[in-house]
C-alpha positions as CSV (number, residue, x, y, z in Angstrom):
1,X,35.3,30.4,-16.0
2,X,33.5,28.4,-18.8
3,X,35.9,26.7,-21.2
4,X,35.5,26.9,-24.9
5,X,33.3,23.8,-25.7
6,X,35.7,23.0,-28.5
7,X,38.4,22.6,-25.8
8,X,37.9,18.9,-25.0
9,X,41.0,18.7,-22.8
10,X,39.4,21.1,-20.3
11,X,36.1,19.2,-20.4
12,X,37.9,15.9,-19.9
13,X,39.8,17.3,-16.9
14,X,36.6,18.6,-15.4
15,X,34.8,15.3,-15.9
16,X,37.8,13.5,-14.5
17,X,37.4,15.1,-11.1
18,X,34.4,12.9,-10.5
19,X,35.5,9.4,-9.3
20,X,33.7,6.5,-11.0
21,X,33.7,2.8,-10.9
22,X,34.9,0.9,-14.0
23,X,32.9,-1.7,-15.9
24,X,33.8,-4.2,-18.6
25,X,31.0,-4.8,-21.0
26,X,31.6,-8.1,-22.7
27,X,30.0,-10.9,-24.7
28,X,30.9,-13.9,-26.8
29,X,31.1,-13.4,-30.6
30,X,32.0,-16.5,-32.6
31,X,32.9,-18.3,-29.3
32,X,35.5,-15.6,-28.4
33,X,35.2,-12.9,-25.8
34,X,34.8,-9.3,-27.0
35,X,34.6,-6.3,-24.7
36,X,34.9,-2.6,-24.0
37,X,35.6,-0.7,-20.8
38,X,33.2,2.0,-19.6
39,X,33.7,4.3,-16.6
40,X,30.4,6.0,-17.6
41,X,28.2,3.5,-15.8
42,X,25.1,4.6,-13.9
43,X,22.1,2.8,-12.3
44,X,18.9,4.1,-13.8
45,X,15.8,2.3,-12.4
46,X,14.9,-0.3,-9.9
47,X,11.6,-1.4,-11.6
48,X,12.3,-2.4,-14.2
49,X,16.0,-2.9,-13.3
50,X,17.9,-0.7,-15.7
51,X,21.5,0.6,-15.9
52,X,23.3,2.6,-18.6
53,X,26.7,3.0,-20.1
54,X,27.9,5.5,-22.6
55,X,29.7,4.3,-25.7
56,X,31.7,6.5,-28.0
57,X,30.5,6.6,-31.7
58,X,34.1,5.9,-32.8
59,X,34.3,2.6,-30.9
60,X,35.4,-0.2,-33.3
61,X,34.3,-2.8,-30.7
62,X,30.8,-1.6,-29.8
63,X,29.4,-2.7,-33.2
64,X,30.6,-6.3,-32.3
65,X,28.6,-6.1,-29.0
66,X,25.5,-4.2,-30.0
67,X,23.7,-7.1,-31.6
68,X,24.5,-9.7,-28.9
69,X,21.5,-11.1,-27.1
70,X,23.2,-10.6,-23.7
71,X,26.0,-8.5,-22.4
72,X,27.9,-9.1,-19.2
73,X,28.8,-6.1,-17.2
74,X,31.5,-6.7,-14.7
75,X,32.1,-4.0,-12.0
76,X,35.8,-4.3,-12.0
77,X,37.7,-5.2,-8.8
78,X,40.8,-3.4,-7.4
79,X,42.9,-6.2,-9.0
80,X,41.7,-5.4,-12.5
81,X,43.8,-2.3,-13.3
82,X,46.0,-4.2,-15.9
83,X,43.0,-6.1,-17.2
84,X,41.1,-2.9,-17.7
85,X,43.9,-1.4,-19.8
86,X,44.3,-4.6,-21.7
87,X,40.6,-4.8,-22.7
88,X,40.6,-1.2,-23.6
89,X,43.7,-1.6,-25.9
90,X,43.3,-1.1,-29.6
91,X,45.5,-4.2,-30.6
92,X,46.6,-7.5,-29.2
93,X,44.7,-10.3,-27.5
94,X,42.5,-8.3,-25.2
95,X,41.5,-11.3,-23.0
96,X,44.9,-13.1,-22.8
97,X,45.4,-14.2,-19.2
98,X,42.1,-12.7,-18.0
99,X,39.8,-15.1,-16.2
100,X,36.2,-15.0,-17.2
101,X,33.0,-17.1,-17.4
102,X,30.3,-17.0,-20.0
103,X,26.6,-17.5,-19.5
104,X,24.5,-19.8,-21.8
105,X,23.2,-16.6,-23.5
106,X,26.7,-15.4,-24.3
107,X,27.3,-12.7,-21.6
108,X,31.0,-12.7,-20.5
109,X,31.7,-11.9,-16.9
110,X,35.2,-11.3,-15.5
111,X,36.4,-13.3,-12.5
112,X,37.3,-11.3,-9.4
113,X,34.8,-8.6,-10.2
114,X,32.8,-6.8,-7.5
115,X,29.5,-7.4,-9.2
116,X,28.2,-9.2,-12.3
117,X,25.2,-8.0,-14.3
118,X,23.8,-10.1,-17.1
119,X,22.0,-7.6,-19.3
120,X,20.0,-7.2,-22.5
121,X,19.9,-3.9,-24.5
122,X,16.7,-2.1,-23.6
123,X,17.2,1.1,-25.7
124,X,20.0,3.2,-27.3
125,X,19.8,7.0,-27.3
126,X,22.1,9.2,-29.4
127,X,23.8,11.7,-27.0
128,X,26.5,14.0,-28.6
129,X,29.5,12.0,-29.6
130,X,28.3,9.0,-27.6
131,X,25.3,6.7,-27.4
132,X,23.6,6.2,-24.1
133,X,22.9,2.5,-23.9
134,X,20.1,1.5,-21.5
135,X,20.5,-2.1,-20.4
136,X,17.9,-4.2,-18.6
137,X,19.4,-6.4,-15.8
138,X,18.2,-9.9,-16.4
139,X,20.4,-11.5,-13.6
140,X,23.0,-10.3,-11.1
141,X,25.5,-11.5,-8.6
142,X,27.5,-9.4,-6.1
143,X,30.8,-10.4,-4.6
144,X,30.9,-8.5,-1.3
145,X,34.5,-9.5,-0.6
146,X,35.9,-7.7,-3.7
147,X,36.8,-4.0,-3.5
148,X,35.9,-2.0,-6.6
149,X,38.3,-0.4,-9.0
150,X,37.9,3.4,-9.1
151,X,38.9,5.8,-11.9
152,X,39.7,9.3,-10.9
153,X,41.8,12.0,-12.7
154,X,42.9,9.5,-15.3
155,X,44.3,7.0,-12.8
156,X,43.1,3.9,-11.1
157,X,42.5,3.8,-7.3
158,X,41.1,1.5,-4.8
159,X,38.8,2.5,-1.9
160,X,39.7,2.4,1.7
161,X,37.2,3.0,4.6
162,X,37.1,6.5,6.1
163,X,38.2,6.6,9.7
164,X,35.7,8.3,12.0
165,X,37.0,11.5,13.5
């Protein structure tokens, strides 16, 4: 029943059975937006307000974000499936045609997101082939009329209310 730990495909499939929201972690660098996509977002603490994302050690973009004073976390909305793939791409203009706003501190927040979190890095913890990045929420804004984008079994989905039976 337990897969060989070296068999990452089986581990990926098992992890993929858990639906998750999708976040874009973005900031300005030399007046241009830079970002990554993370489905490994979790709320951690209310006091102080902390959240976390996991970032793969092989990420070429994370080093461009790790020293920024503020990071914008956008909880992507159901309209962001293309934007998510574009920001996650290895090449090309990752923000072409994507609407965003930037704070005075350089956090980049995507338009039409379900929630915006303006964060500073609180602590980074090595965890296997990823880093667990704890982020302190400095400011936030929710957009209650925006349905979140959900990632499940390597595909994007949107939520619909359950019908009472």
